C-alpha positions in Angstrom: 0.4 -0.1 -0.2 3.0 2.3 0.6 4.0 1.4 -2.9 1.3 2.6 -4.2 1.3 6.1 -2.0 4.9 6.5 -3.9 3.5 5.8 -7.1 0.7 8.2 -7.0 3.1 10.7 -5.9 5.4 10.6 -8.4 2.8 10.4 -11.0 1.2 13.7 -9.1 4.7 15.0 -9.5 5.3 14.2 -13.0 2.0 15.6 -14.0 2.8 19.0 -12.4 6.4 18.9 -14.0 4.4 18.7 -17.4 2.0 21.5 -16.5 4.8 23.9 -15.5 6.5 22.9 -18.4 3.4 23.5 -20.6 2.7 27.0 -19.3 6.5 28.0 -18.8 6.4 27.0 -23.0 2.6 29.1 -23.3 4.0 32.0 -21.9 7.4 31.8 -23.9 5.0 31.7 -26.8 2.9 34.5 -25.8 6.4 36.8 -24.9 7.6 36.1 -28.7 4.3 36.8 -29.7 4.5 40.0 -28.1 8.0 40.4 -28.7 7.0 40.2 -32.6 3.9 42.4 -32.6 6.3 45.0 -31.1 9.1 44.6 -33.7 6.1 44.6 -36.0 4.9 48.1 -34.6 8.8 49.5 -34.3 9.2 49.0 -38.2 6.1 50.3 -39.1 7.1 53.4 -37.4 10.0 53.5 -38.6 8.4 53.6 -42.1 6.7 56.1 -41.2 8.9 58.1 -40.1 11.0 57.7 -42.7 8.2 59.0 -45.1 7.6 61.8 -43.2 11.4 62.8 -43.3 10.9 62.5 -46.7 8.2 64.6 -47.3 9.7 67.2 -45.3 13.1 67.3 -47.1 10.8 67.9 -50.3 9.5 70.8 -48.3 12.7 72.1 -47.6 13.9 71.6 -50.7 10.3 73.2 -52.7 11.1 76.5 -49.8 14.5 76.8 -51.0 13.7 76.6 -54.5 10.7 79.2 -53.8 13.0 81.9 -52.0 16.1 81.4 -54.9 12.6 81.9 -57.4 12.0 85.5 -55.3 15.1 86.4 -55.0 15.7 86.3 -58.5 12.4 88.3 -59.0 13.3 90.8 -56.4 16.7 91.6 -58.4 15.2 92.0 -61.7 12.3 94.7 -60.2 15.5 96.4 -58.3 17.5 96.9 -61.7 14.2 97.9 -63.7 13.6 100.4 -60.9 17.8 101.7 -61.0 17.1 102.0 -64.5 13.8 104.1 -64.4 15.5 106.3 -61.9 18.7 107.2 -63.8 16.1 108.1 -66.5 13.8 110.2 -64.6 17.4 111.8 -63.0 18.5 112.7 -66.0 15.2 114.2 -67.0 15.2 116.3 -63.7 18.6 116.9 -64.4 17.1 118.8 -68.1 14.7 120.6 -65.5 17.3 122.0 -63.3 19.5 123.1 -65.9 16.3 125.4 -67.6 15.7 126.9 -64.0 18.9 127.6 -63.3 19.1 129.1 -67.1 16.1 130.8 -66.1 17.4 132.2 -62.7 20.1 133.5 -64.0 18.4 135.6 -66.9 16.5 137.0 -64.7 19.2 137.8 -62.4 21.0 139.2 -65.5 17.9 141.5 -66.3 17.3 143.2 -62.4 21.3 143.3 -62.6 21.1 145.4 -65.6 17.7 147.6 -64.8 19.5 148.5 -61.5 22.5 149.9 -63.6 20.2 151.5 -65.5 18.7 153.1 -62.5 21.8 153.9 -60.9 23.0 155.7 -64.2 19.9 157.8 -64.2 20.2 158.8 -60.9 23.2 159.9 -61.7 22.6 162.0 -64.7 19.9 163.5 -62.9 22.5 164.4 -60.2 24.9 165.9 -62.3 21.8 168.0 -64.3 20.5 169.3 -61.2 24.4 170.2 -60.1 24.8 172.3 -63.3 21.4 173.8 -62.9 21.9 174.9 -59.3 25.7 176.1 -60.5 24.0 178.1 -63.4 21.9 179.8 -60.9 24.6 180.5 -58.8 26.2 182.6 -61.8 23.3 184.5 -62.3 23.7 188.0 -61.9 22.5 190.2 -58.5 19.4 191.0 -60.4 18.0 187.6 -60.5 18.8 186.8 -56.6 16.6 190.4 -56.0 13.9 189.2 -58.2 14.1 185.4 -56.5 13.9 187.5 -52.9 11.0 189.5 -53.7 9.2 187.1 -55.0 9.9 184.8 -51.8 9.0 187.7 -49.8 5.8 188.0 -51.5 4.7 184.5 -51.5 5.5 184.3 -47.5 3.3 187.4 -47.3 0.6 185.9 -48.8 0.8 182.8 -47.1 1.1 184.4 -44.0 -2.4 186.3 -44.8 -4.1 183.2 -45.8 -3.2 181.4 -42.5 -4.3 184.6 -40.5 -7.3 184.4 -42.3 -8.3 180.6 -41.8 -7.5 181.0 -38.4 -10.1 184.1 -37.6 -12.7 182.1 -39.3 -12.3 178.7 -37.6 -11.8 180.5 -34.3 -14.7 182.7 -35.0 -16.9 179.5 -36.2 -15.8 177.2 -33.0 -17.0 180.4 -30.8 -19.9 181.2 -32.8 -21.1 177.1 -32.1 -20.5 177.3 -28.5 -21.9 180.7 -28.0 -24.7 180.9 -30.3 -26.0 184.3 -32.4 -25.9 185.9 -28.9 -22.2 186.2 -29.5 -21.9 186.7 -33.2 -20.9 190.7 -32.6 -18.4 190.1 -30.3 -16.6 187.6 -32.2 -17.0 190.4 -35.5 -15.7 192.8 -33.3 -12.4 190.5 -32.8 -11.9 189.4 -36.1 -12.0 193.0 -37.1 -9.8 194.3 -34.4 -7.2 191.3 -35.7 -7.8 192.1 -38.7 -6.9 195.9 -38.0 -4.1 194.8 -36.3 -2.5 192.6 -39.2 -3.3 194.9 -41.7 -1.2 197.9 -40.2 1.6 195.6 -39.2 1.3 194.9 -43.0 1.2 198.6 -43.8 4.2 199.4 -41.9 6.0 196.6 -42.9 5.5 197.9 -46.9 6.0 201.5 -45.8 9.2 200.4 -44.6 10.4 197.8 -47.4 9.2 201.0 -49.8 10.9 203.7 -47.7 14.1 202.0 -48.0 13.9 200.7 -51.6 13.0 204.1 -52.6 16.2 206.0 -50.4 13.2 207.8 -47.9 11.4 210.1 -50.5 7.9 208.8 -49.8 6.1 211.2 -47.9 3.9 210.5 -44.7 0.7 211.1 -46.5 1.9 208.3 -48.9 2.3 206.3 -45.9 -1.4 207.0 -44.1 -3.0 206.5 -47.4 -1.6 203.0 -47.6 -2.5 202.1 -44.1 -5.7 203.3 -44.4 -6.7 201.6 -47.4 -5.5 198.2 -45.8 -7.6 198.7 -42.7 -10.4 199.3 -45.2 -9.6 196.2 -47.0 -9.1 194.5 -43.5 -12.5 195.6 -42.5 -14.3 194.4 -45.5 -13.0 191.5 -45.4 -13.8 191.2 -41.7 -17.3 191.8 -42.1 -17.9 189.3 -44.9 -16.3 186.3 -42.8 -18.7 187.3 -40.3 -21.6 187.2 -42.5 -20.3 183.9 -43.9 -20.1 182.5 -40.2 -23.3 183.5 -38.9 -25.4 181.9 -41.9 -23.5 179.1 -41.6 -23.9 178.6 -38.3 -27.9 179.1 -38.6 -27.5 176.6 -41.1 -25.6 173.8 -39.0 -28.2 174.5 -36.3 -30.6 174.1 -38.1 -29.5 170.3 -39.8 -28.1 169.0 -36.5 -32.2 169.9 -35.1 -33.1 168.0 -38.1 -30.7 165.1 -37.6 -31.4 164.4 -33.5 -34.2 161.9 -33.8 -35.4 160.5 -30.8 -34.3 157.0 -29.6 -36.2 154.0 -30.3 -36.0 153.1 -26.7 -37.1 156.4 -25.4 -40.9 154.7 -24.8 -39.3 152.2 -22.7 -37.0 154.6 -20.7 -40.3 156.7 -20.0 -42.3 153.7 -18.8 -39.5 152.2 -16.4 -39.9 155.9 -15.1 -43.0 156.2 -14.7 -43.8 153.4 -12.8 -40.9 153.9 -10.7 -42.3 157.1 -9.6 -45.8 155.8 -9.5 -44.8 153.1 -6.7 -41.9 154.4 -4.9 -41.5 158.0 -5.8 -39.9 161.0 -7.8 -37.1 161.0 -5.5 -35.4 157.9 -6.1 -33.5 159.0 -8.9 -31.1 161.4 -9.6 -31.3 161.3 -13.6 -32.8 159.2 -16.6 -31.3 159.2 -20.1 -30.5 157.0 -23.2 -27.2 156.2 -23.6 -26.4 156.9 -27.2 -22.8 155.4 -26.3 -23.9 152.5 -25.8 -26.5 151.0 -28.1 -29.2 153.5 -26.8 -29.5 151.5 -23.4 -32.0 153.1 -21.1 -29.9 154.8 -18.2 -31.3 155.2 -14.6 -29.0 156.9 -12.1 -30.0 156.4 -8.4 -29.1 158.0 -5.1 -27.1 156.5 -3.1 -29.7 155.6 -0.6 -32.1 154.3 -2.6 -29.9 152.3 -5.2 -30.9 148.9 -3.3 -34.6 150.1 -3.2 -34.6 150.6 -7.1 -32.6 147.6 -8.1 -35.5 145.6 -6.2 -38.4 147.1 -7.7 -36.4 146.5 -11.0 -36.2 143.1 -10.1 -39.9 142.1 -8.7 -42.2 144.2 -10.2 -44.5 142.6 -12.7 -44.0 145.3 -15.2 -40.4 145.1 -15.2 -39.4 141.9 -14.2 -35.3 142.6 -14.8 -34.3 139.1 -13.7 -31.0 138.6 -15.2 -27.7 140.4 -14.2 -25.4 140.8 -17.6 -22.5 142.8 -16.0 -21.2 144.7 -13.0 -18.1 146.9 -12.5 -17.0 149.8 -10.8 -15.3 152.9 -11.9 -13.1 155.5 -10.4 -13.6 159.5 -11.9 -11.3 160.5 -9.5 -13.9 163.3 -8.0 -16.0 159.8 -7.2 -17.0 156.5 -8.1 -19.4 154.4 -9.8 -21.1 151.4 -10.4 -22.8 150.3 -13.3 -25.0 147.3 -13.5 -26.5 146.1 -16.6 -30.0 144.3 -16.2 -32.0 142.4 -18.0 -35.8 140.7 -18.7 -36.4 137.4 -20.2 -39.6 138.1 -20.0 -40.2 141.7 -21.5 -36.7 141.0 -23.7 -35.6 144.5 -22.7 -32.6 145.9 -20.9 -31.9 148.9 -18.3 -28.9 150.1 -17.0 -29.0 151.3 -13.2 -25.4 153.6 -12.3 -25.0 155.0 -9.0 -22.7 157.6 -7.8 -20.7 157.1 -4.5 -17.9 158.7 -2.5 -14.3 158.1 -3.6 -12.8 158.7 0.3 -15.5 156.0 1.5 -16.9 154.2 -1.0 -19.6 152.0 0.2 -22.7 150.6 -1.2 -25.2 148.0 -0.6 -24.4 144.6 -1.7 -26.9 143.6 -5.2 -26.1 140.1 -4.0 -29.6 139.4 -1.6 -30.9 140.0 -5.2 -29.1 138.5 -8.0 -26.3 135.9 -7.3 -24.7 136.5 -10.5 -23.5 140.2 -8.8 -21.3 138.2 -6.2 -18.2 137.7 -8.1 -18.1 141.2 -9.6 -18.7 142.8 -6.5 -15.9 141.3 -5.0 -13.7 141.9 -8.1 -15.0 145.8 -8.1 -13.3 145.4 -3.9 -10.2 143.6 -5.1 -9.4 146.4 -7.8 -11.1 149.9 -6.6 -11.5 149.4 -2.7 -15.3 149.6 -2.7 -17.2 147.8 0.0 -20.7 146.4 -0.5 -22.9 145.9 2.6 -24.4 142.7 3.3 -22.4 140.8 0.9 -21.7 137.3 2.3 -17.9 137.0 1.2 -16.4 140.2 0.4 -12.8 139.0 0.3 -10.4 139.6 -2.8 -10.8 137.4 -5.7 -7.7 138.2 -8.2 -4.9 139.7 -5.3 -3.7 138.1 -2.2 -5.2 139.0 0.8 -2.1 141.1 2.0 -2.0 143.3 -1.5 -1.2 146.8 -0.9 -3.7 149.5 -2.4 -6.3 148.9 -5.3 -4.6 149.0 -8.8 -7.6 150.2 -10.4 -7.9 153.7 -8.8 -6.6 156.2 -10.9 -4.1 157.2 -7.8 -2.9 154.0 -7.3 1.2 153.4 -7.0 2.5 149.9 -6.5 4.1 148.8 -3.4 7.4 146.7 -3.4 8.6 145.4 0.3 12.1 144.8 -1.9 12.6 148.5 -3.4 
């Protein structure tokens, strides 16, 4: 029985060996198959890579060929452009030559003209010198005649100037004083003419006496003097008459030219409304400002300035709701505030002015009525020293707070600490 067990053990061991050998063989076959597959895959990959390498070489070769062709084309194009540039340069050279020739011709012409002009000037100067030499060579008779003519011309010129001056003076004084002073001007003109005539007669008599050796008598001198005075009187009377007629015509023409302003009805309306509501004593003056587009202008008193401004804003008939301008001015004798107002409701304008003391320039502020008056009032304070009562922030707006003086005053003198 033990032999059987041994036999069975041997058979089992043999069977196990066979199984292990079969398994090893199968594993080796599988491994060999796997290696063969891997080898086949590698060979295929190598073939693909070879093909790819071949394609890349072809592409590279194609690129090189294309680059060479492009270079050749560029060289040919450059050569063609160079040839064209040479042609253009030759053409431009021809144009430059023509231009240079034209400039040279123009310069030559100018030079010739200048030379001709200089020659003509020299010739004229030479002729003038010859003429002056001939004049100097003339005798004493010619000199005396020339002197006499010059003296006569000077006298005539002086007489004309005196006559014109007398006429101008008479016209000016006649326009200022009117017809009432016409007689006075006439008398003055006659007196001036008499004096001038007497002086002229005296000079003429002295010259005649000198020329004739003093043989003329006193009667002749008196006759000449009387004639000159009579002539002067006649001239003065004629001038005064002409002046009176001219003054009358000028006055009538001026009266005809002065036509009422188209804004006069607006001014009359403002004055009427103000007078009816706040009194006739609140305004100092009212007029049409012909120097500023005929704007109706109201001049308020210093103590009624704010009251008038307030009325101009809030009255339903007026409604001046906008400040378009506010500034101060130094007139040396006094200072003045000018305010320009506009009514959007009525599409009308008005100017409000007030005169204030120059030594103590103080006036009410309009800022509580119109906010637009804020900065203009600060500017007037900064540059003129005008104080606006009830202003919320009355400080300098342009200059520093430590600035000395007010630059827009007529007596302003700059102050420099370093000087």
